[in-house]
N, C-alpha and C positions, 0 to 999 in steps of 0.2 A: 642460714641456708638461703641461697638465691632462688627466688621464685618469680619468673617473669610471666606476666599475663597480658596477652594481646586481646584487644577488643576493637569494635568498630566495623568489622567486615559485614558483607551483606550482598544482596542481589541488586544490581543497578544496571541502567542502560548505558550504551555507549555515549560518551560525551558528558556523563554525570561525574560528580566528585564524591569522594569519601575521605574521612580522616580516621586513620588507625591510631590506636594508642597502645603503648607498651608501659605497663605499670609494674612496680615492685614494692613489696611491703617495707623493705629496708631503704637503704640509701645507695643501692647499687647503681641505679641509673644516673645518679648525680655524681658518681665516683669514677666511673669507667667509660671507656669508648663504647658506643652502641651501633649496632648495624641492623638493617632490615634485609631480609632475604625472602625469596618466594620460590614455590615449587608448583609447577603446573603438572597435571596428570601425564604420566609417561616421560617426564623430563627431569633433569637433575635440578637440584636446588641452586638458585643463582642469586648473586648479590644484587641488591636494589639501591641501597643508600647507606651511608654511615656518617657518624658525627663523633669527633673526638672530644674528650673532656677539656683538653687545653685549647683555648681559643675557639672552640666550636667549629673547627675545620670540618668541612663536609665534602662528600664524594658521592657521585651518582653513577649508575649504570647508563650507558649511552641510550638505552631503550627508554629511559624515563626522564632523561635530562630535559629540564624546561617544563615538565608536567608534574613532577613530584617534588615535595619539599620535606626535608627532615628537620626536626627542631626538638629542642629540649626545654622543659619547664622544670628547673631544679627545685623550686619551691613545692611543686607537686610530685617530684620524683617520677616524672613521666616523660617519655620520648614519643613524639608524634610523627606520623607519616601522612602528610596531606597529599592527596592524589586528585589531580584535575584531569579533564579530558580523557577519562578512562576509555580503554579500547578493549575489545574482546580478548586480545592477546595478553591483557593484564590479569586475566582470570587465573587464579592460583591460591594456594594457601600461603599466607604471609606470616613470617616468623620474625621476632625480634631476638637479638642475641647480644651478649656482653663480652667484650674483649678486655681482659684485665691487665695486659702488658703495658698499655699506654703508648700511644704513637703520636707523631706530629701530624699524620695524615691517615684517615681511615683505611684499614685494609679490606680488600674485597675477597679474601680467601676464607671460606667458611671454617676451615680447620684452625684458623687463628682465634676463633671465638670459643669461649669457655662455657658459657651458660646460654641455654635456649628456652624460649617459651614453647607452648604447645601449638601455637598457630591460630590464625583466624581466616576463614574462607572469604575470598572476594570473588564474585562472579559477575562478569560484565556481559550483558546480552547485546546483540547486534540489532 
């Protein structure tokens, strides 16, 4: 059974950094493509970043390009989302998700992802 657990969220000030982690007790995060999504209050969930299993190809939403970095540590079976220069508009619940089909390039469609974590809250104050 796939159980994804996000951690690392918190309350920070604008301009600060945070690193989110997505962990799994099995080998899921070292076996499949992984994405990070977020959902702000009153808004739909949106794609943030993704990384493929093969070649670790990455993809970012325009809103986080150059500020966020997704990476994978296969030895620890963990995927990270390093966030720099945080803005109040980055405030949201952040979710990691696994896509089991396997692609050459990460998909940004949440319906393509098969397993989801419970999310971790990130709040950025101005």
